[in-house]
Residue frames as a rotation matrix with the C-alpha (Angstrom) as fourth column:
UNK 1
0.284 0.854 -0.436 48.17
-0.494 -0.259 -0.830 43.28
-0.821 0.451 0.349 59.55
UNK 2
-0.107 -0.411 -0.905 50.42
-0.987 0.153 0.048 41.89
0.119 0.899 -0.422 56.81
UNK 3
-0.942 -0.228 0.245 50.26
-0.281 0.937 -0.208 38.49
-0.182 -0.265 -0.947 58.49
UNK 4
-0.170 0.966 0.194 46.44
-0.101 0.179 -0.979 38.60
-0.980 -0.186 0.067 58.32
UNK 5
0.450 0.320 -0.834 46.52
-0.803 -0.263 -0.534 39.30
-0.390 0.910 0.139 54.57
UNK 6
-0.498 -0.718 -0.487 49.12
-0.843 0.533 0.077 36.58
0.204 0.449 -0.870 53.98
UNK 7
-0.844 0.247 0.477 47.05
-0.054 0.845 -0.533 33.99
-0.534 -0.475 -0.699 55.88
UNK 8
0.169 0.972 -0.165 43.85
-0.260 -0.118 -0.958 35.05
-0.951 0.205 0.233 54.13
UNK 9
0.227 -0.169 -0.959 45.53
-0.970 -0.121 -0.209 34.83
-0.080 0.978 -0.192 50.72
UNK 10
-0.806 -0.587 -0.079 47.00
-0.588 0.809 -0.004 31.41
0.066 0.043 -0.997 51.52
UNK 11
-0.550 0.692 0.467 43.64
0.062 0.591 -0.804 30.04
-0.833 -0.414 -0.369 52.65
UNK 12
0.371 0.713 -0.594 41.95
-0.543 -0.352 -0.762 31.50
-0.753 0.606 0.257 49.57
UNK 13
-0.151 -0.512 -0.846 44.46
-0.975 0.219 0.042 29.89
0.164 0.831 -0.532 47.21
UNK 14
-0.938 -0.192 0.290 44.13
-0.272 0.924 -0.268 26.56
-0.216 -0.330 -0.919 49.04
UNK 15
-0.189 0.951 0.243 40.33
0.004 0.248 -0.969 26.61
-0.982 -0.182 -0.050 48.81
UNK 16
0.346 0.259 -0.902 40.48
-0.840 -0.343 -0.421 27.57
-0.418 0.903 0.099 45.13
UNK 17
-0.539 -0.628 -0.560 42.77
-0.797 0.596 0.099 24.63
0.271 0.500 -0.822 44.36
UNK 18
-0.850 0.267 0.453 40.66
-0.080 0.786 -0.613 22.31
-0.520 -0.558 -0.647 46.47
UNK 19
0.150 0.977 -0.149 37.49
-0.326 -0.093 -0.941 23.27
-0.934 0.189 0.304 44.62
UNK 20
0.319 -0.074 -0.945 39.12
-0.948 -0.040 -0.316 22.67
-0.015 0.996 -0.083 41.23
UNK 21
-0.765 -0.642 -0.048 40.64
-0.639 0.767 -0.056 19.39
0.073 -0.012 -0.997 42.34
UNK 22
-0.606 0.591 0.532 37.19
-0.030 0.651 -0.759 18.00
-0.795 -0.476 -0.377 43.10
UNK 23
0.036 0.628 -0.778 35.81
-0.894 -0.327 -0.306 18.61
-0.446 0.706 0.549 39.61
UNK 24
0.077 0.094 0.993 34.64
0.217 0.970 -0.109 15.60
-0.973 0.224 0.055 37.63
UNK 25
-0.618 -0.378 -0.690 35.32
-0.579 -0.375 0.724 15.16
-0.532 0.847 0.012 33.91
UNK 26
0.563 0.826 0.001 32.85
-0.528 0.361 -0.768 14.13
-0.635 0.432 0.640 31.19
UNK 27
-0.465 -0.754 0.464 34.26
-0.154 0.585 0.797 11.13
-0.872 0.299 -0.388 29.30
UNK 28
-0.979 0.196 0.055 31.51
0.102 0.240 0.965 10.34
0.176 0.951 -0.255 26.80
UNK 29
-0.366 0.928 0.068 27.81
-0.928 -0.358 -0.104 10.61
-0.072 -0.101 0.992 26.10
UNK 30
-0.988 0.134 0.071 25.61
0.132 0.991 -0.022 7.58
-0.073 -0.012 -0.997 26.75
UNK 31
-0.394 0.918 0.049 21.95
-0.262 -0.164 0.951 6.82
0.881 0.362 0.305 26.21
UNK 32
-0.939 0.177 0.294 19.53
-0.276 0.118 -0.954 6.69
-0.203 -0.977 -0.062 29.10
UNK 33
-0.450 0.817 -0.362 16.39
-0.225 0.288 0.931 4.57
0.864 0.500 0.054 28.96
UNK 34
-0.993 0.027 -0.118 15.46
0.121 0.234 -0.965 4.72
0.001 -0.972 -0.235 32.64
UNK 35
-0.499 0.862 -0.087 12.02
-0.751 -0.480 -0.453 6.18
-0.432 -0.161 0.887 31.96
UNK 36
0.010 0.474 -0.880 11.14
-0.826 0.500 0.260 3.39
0.564 0.724 0.397 29.50
UNK 37
-0.653 -0.324 -0.685 12.37
0.059 0.880 -0.472 0.74
0.755 -0.349 -0.555 31.93
UNK 38
-0.945 0.320 0.065 10.30
-0.126 -0.175 -0.976 2.19
-0.301 -0.931 0.206 34.78
UNK 39
-0.177 0.925 -0.335 7.16
-0.957 -0.242 -0.163 2.41
-0.232 0.292 0.928 32.66
UNK 40
-0.086 0.080 -0.993 7.71
-0.595 0.795 0.115 -1.10
0.799 0.601 -0.021 31.31
UNK 41
-0.899 -0.283 -0.334 8.27
0.091 0.626 -0.774 -2.55
0.429 -0.726 -0.537 34.79
UNK 42
-0.722 0.681 0.119 5.06
-0.459 -0.343 -0.820 -0.97
-0.518 -0.647 0.560 36.10
UNK 43
0.085 0.754 -0.651 3.04
-0.994 0.111 -0.001 -2.20
0.071 0.647 0.759 33.16
UNK 44
-0.331 -0.316 -0.889 4.65
-0.386 0.905 -0.178 -5.65
0.861 0.285 -0.421 33.39
UNK 45
-0.994 0.007 0.109 3.78
-0.102 0.299 -0.949 -5.96
-0.039 -0.954 -0.296 37.09
UNK 46
-0.325 0.946 -0.012 0.14
-0.743 -0.263 -0.616 -5.19
-0.585 -0.191 0.788 36.40
UNK 47
0.265 0.428 -0.864 -0.25
-0.905 0.420 -0.069 -7.47
0.334 0.800 0.498 33.39
UNK 48
-0.486 -0.547 -0.682 1.87
-0.285 0.837 -0.468 -10.28
0.826 -0.033 -0.562 34.87
UNK 49
-0.938 0.165 0.305 0.11
-0.290 0.109 -0.951 -10.07
-0.190 -0.980 -0.054 38.21
UNK 50
-0.019 0.993 -0.121 -3.32
-0.905 -0.068 -0.420 -10.26
-0.425 0.101 0.900 36.58
UNK 51
0.344 0.135 -0.929 -2.28
-0.757 0.625 -0.190 -13.22
0.555 0.769 0.318 34.44
UNK 52
0.150 -0.412 -0.899 -0.16
0.123 0.910 -0.397 -15.24
0.981 -0.051 0.187 36.86
UNK 53
0.891 0.232 -0.389 -0.42
0.397 0.013 0.918 -13.90
0.218 -0.973 -0.081 40.39
UNK 54
0.787 -0.591 -0.176 2.68
-0.253 -0.570 0.782 -12.92
-0.562 -0.571 -0.598 42.38
UNK 55
-0.067 -0.838 0.542 5.12
0.426 0.467 0.775 -14.98
-0.902 0.283 0.326 40.30
UNK 56
0.246 0.254 0.935 3.60
0.968 -0.105 -0.226 -13.55
0.041 0.961 -0.272 37.12
UNK 57
0.991 0.119 -0.059 4.06
0.126 -0.984 0.126 -10.04
-0.043 -0.132 -0.990 38.51
UNK 58
0.348 -0.935 -0.070 7.79
-0.139 -0.125 0.982 -10.66
-0.927 -0.332 -0.174 39.05
UNK 59
-0.272 -0.420 0.866 8.26
0.743 0.479 0.466 -12.16
-0.611 0.770 0.182 35.60
UNK 60
0.549 0.576 0.605 6.15
0.826 -0.484 -0.289 -9.42
0.126 0.659 -0.742 34.02
UNK 61
0.885 -0.279 -0.373 8.24
-0.092 -0.890 0.447 -6.71
-0.457 -0.361 -0.813 35.72
UNK 62
-0.067 -0.975 0.211 11.49
0.112 0.203 0.973 -8.28
-0.991 0.089 0.096 34.46
UNK 63
-0.230 0.044 0.972 10.18
0.941 0.263 0.211 -8.56
-0.247 0.964 -0.102 30.92
UNK 64
0.776 0.618 0.129 8.67
0.631 -0.761 -0.149 -5.07
0.007 0.197 -0.980 31.13
UNK 65
0.453 -0.701 -0.551 12.03
-0.016 -0.624 0.781 -3.52
-0.891 -0.345 -0.294 32.03
UNK 66
-0.566 -0.727 0.388 13.65
0.341 0.222 0.913 -4.86
-0.750 0.650 0.122 28.88
UNK 67
-0.092 0.627 0.773 10.61
0.996 0.061 0.068 -4.20
-0.004 0.776 -0.630 26.72
UNK 68
0.806 0.424 -0.413 10.24
0.477 -0.878 0.029 -0.63
-0.351 -0.220 -0.910 27.99
UNK 69
0.027 -0.888 -0.459 13.87
-0.045 -0.460 0.887 0.16
-0.999 -0.003 -0.052 27.24
UNK 70
-0.673 -0.296 0.678 13.59
0.582 0.354 0.732 -1.22
-0.457 0.887 -0.066 23.71
UNK 71
0.316 0.855 0.412 10.37
0.949 -0.290 -0.126 0.68
0.012 0.430 -0.903 23.02
UNK 72
0.714 -0.099 -0.693 11.98
0.152 -0.944 0.292 3.92
-0.684 -0.314 -0.659 24.21
UNK 73
-0.404 -0.913 -0.054 14.99
0.038 -0.076 0.996 3.30
-0.914 0.401 0.066 21.94
UNK 74
-0.490 0.264 0.831 12.80
0.845 0.380 0.378 2.39
-0.215 0.887 -0.409 18.94
UNK 75
0.612 0.788 0.066 10.77
0.788 -0.601 -0.137 5.55
-0.068 0.135 -0.988 19.41
UNK 76
-0.087 -0.748 0.658 13.95
0.645 -0.545 -0.536 7.66
0.759 0.378 0.530 19.50
UNK 77
0.670 0.463 0.580 13.14
-0.119 -0.704 0.700 9.02
0.733 -0.538 -0.417 22.94
UNK 78
0.229 -0.661 -0.714 16.39
0.900 0.424 -0.104 8.20
0.371 -0.619 0.692 24.74
UNK 79
0.999 0.011 0.033 17.49
-0.005 -0.895 0.446 10.82
0.034 -0.446 -0.895 27.21
UNK 80
0.345 -0.935 0.080 21.05
-0.326 -0.199 -0.924 12.05
0.880 0.292 -0.373 27.69
UNK 81
0.964 -0.267 0.010 23.45
0.069 0.288 0.955 10.51
-0.258 -0.920 0.296 30.13
UNK 82
0.538 -0.842 -0.054 27.19
-0.608 -0.343 -0.716 10.93
0.584 0.417 -0.696 30.44
UNK 83
0.611 -0.530 -0.588 30.05
0.694 0.715 0.077 8.72
0.380 -0.455 0.805 31.55
UNK 84
0.700 -0.302 0.647 31.88
-0.435 -0.899 0.052 10.79
0.566 -0.318 -0.761 34.17
UNK 85
0.152 -0.724 -0.673 35.23
0.666 0.578 -0.471 10.23
0.730 -0.377 0.570 35.91
UNK 86
0.984 0.173 -0.044 35.69
0.139 -0.589 0.796 11.64
0.112 -0.790 -0.603 39.40
UNK 87
0.461 -0.860 0.219 38.97
-0.775 -0.510 -0.374 13.01
0.433 0.003 -0.901 40.70
UNK 88
0.097 -0.402 0.911 39.52
-0.729 0.595 0.340 9.66
-0.678 -0.696 -0.236 42.46
UNK 89
-0.811 -0.454 -0.369 39.34
-0.573 0.485 0.661 7.80
-0.121 0.747 -0.653 39.13
UNK 90
-0.531 0.705 0.470 35.87
0.311 0.678 -0.666 6.31
-0.788 -0.208 -0.579 39.69
UNK 91
-0.937 0.277 -0.212 33.74
-0.304 -0.351 0.886 6.17
0.170 0.894 0.413 36.54
UNK 92
-0.529 0.839 0.130 29.94
0.499 0.431 -0.752 6.20
-0.687 -0.333 -0.646 36.52
UNK 93
-0.638 0.438 0.634 27.02
0.577 -0.274 0.770 7.13
0.510 0.856 -0.078 34.31
UNK 94
-0.657 0.397 -0.641 25.07
0.356 -0.587 -0.728 10.24
-0.665 -0.706 0.244 35.34
UNK 95
0.027 0.778 0.627 21.75
0.999 0.006 -0.050 11.32
-0.043 0.628 -0.777 33.83
UNK 96
-0.665 -0.130 -0.736 21.33
0.166 -0.986 0.024 14.80
-0.728 -0.106 0.677 32.42
UNK 97
-0.126 0.691 0.712 18.03
0.920 0.349 -0.176 14.96
-0.370 0.633 -0.680 30.52
UNK 98
0.810 0.575 -0.119 17.85
0.509 -0.788 -0.346 18.76
-0.293 0.220 -0.931 30.25
UNK 99
0.627 -0.644 -0.438 21.44
-0.551 -0.764 0.335 20.04
-0.550 0.031 -0.835 30.09
UNK 100
0.925 -0.376 0.050 24.05
0.278 0.583 -0.763 19.23
0.258 0.720 0.644 27.49
UNK 101
0.609 -0.792 -0.043 27.77
-0.331 -0.304 0.893 18.95
-0.721 -0.530 -0.447 28.29
UNK 102
0.619 -0.493 -0.612 30.88
-0.688 0.035 -0.725 18.62
0.379 0.869 -0.318 26.11
UNK 103
0.806 -0.450 -0.384 33.33
0.489 0.873 0.002 15.73
0.334 -0.190 0.923 26.23
UNK 104
-0.228 -0.972 -0.050 36.24
0.764 -0.147 -0.628 16.73
0.604 -0.181 0.777 28.50
UNK 105
0.026 0.314 0.949 34.22
-0.262 -0.914 0.309 19.43
0.965 -0.256 0.059 30.29
UNK 106
-0.925 -0.288 -0.249 34.64
0.186 0.228 -0.956 19.74
0.332 -0.930 -0.157 34.05
UNK 107
0.010 0.983 0.182 31.38
-0.231 -0.174 0.957 19.25
0.973 -0.052 0.225 35.94
UNK 108
-0.775 -0.092 0.625 30.11
-0.632 0.091 -0.770 18.84
0.014 -0.992 -0.128 39.48
UNK 109
-0.372 0.664 -0.649 28.02
0.098 0.723 0.684 15.79
0.923 0.191 -0.334 40.29
UNK 110
-0.760 0.265 0.593 25.47
-0.650 -0.307 -0.695 16.44
-0.002 -0.914 0.406 43.03
UNK 111
0.083 0.767 0.636 23.40
-0.544 0.570 -0.616 13.41
-0.835 -0.294 0.465 43.89
UNK 112
-0.085 -0.070 0.994 22.52
0.603 0.791 0.107 11.81
-0.793 0.608 -0.025 40.57
UNK 113
0.868 0.374 0.327 22.67
0.488 -0.522 -0.700 14.98
-0.091 0.767 -0.635 38.42
UNK 114
-0.239 -0.958 0.156 25.46
0.969 -0.224 0.107 16.95
-0.068 0.176 0.982 36.77
UNK 115
0.865 0.406 -0.296 25.90
0.397 -0.913 -0.092 20.67
-0.308 -0.038 -0.951 36.97
UNK 116
0.417 -0.739 0.529 28.35
0.324 -0.423 -0.846 23.13
0.849 0.524 0.063 35.49
UNK 117
-0.284 -0.577 -0.766 30.94
0.930 0.028 -0.366 24.10
0.232 -0.816 0.529 38.10
UNK 118
0.806 0.571 -0.154 29.82
0.591 -0.764 0.257 27.07
0.029 -0.298 -0.954 40.14
UNK 119
0.293 -0.720 0.629 32.03
0.187 -0.602 -0.776 30.14
0.938 0.345 -0.041 39.74
UNK 120
0.164 -0.355 -0.920 34.34
0.974 0.203 0.095 30.72
0.153 -0.913 0.379 42.67
């Protein structure tokens, strides 16, 4: 019976360390203008396509991406995004429009969103 408890405790400690080793760390806050870029690209495709056909649609989408981002910035409607470093050292920007995180906080990245680490 003691062996069972020792094995269970060892596995539990291993899983606890493994879960904490996989946490990502917030490095800095960044601005996110994805919504403005998407809206601008859609508008640019429609206007460019009407004015210049297929080539106009491509050019309009490219210009719309940049214009949409700038309009979103000028309006002060940037969303939150964070630069995050994984436990392997990889850095990437992850959107978090609704939740706010602190610099240095450990987080879990699931898909393209961040979450506070779930309690173990």
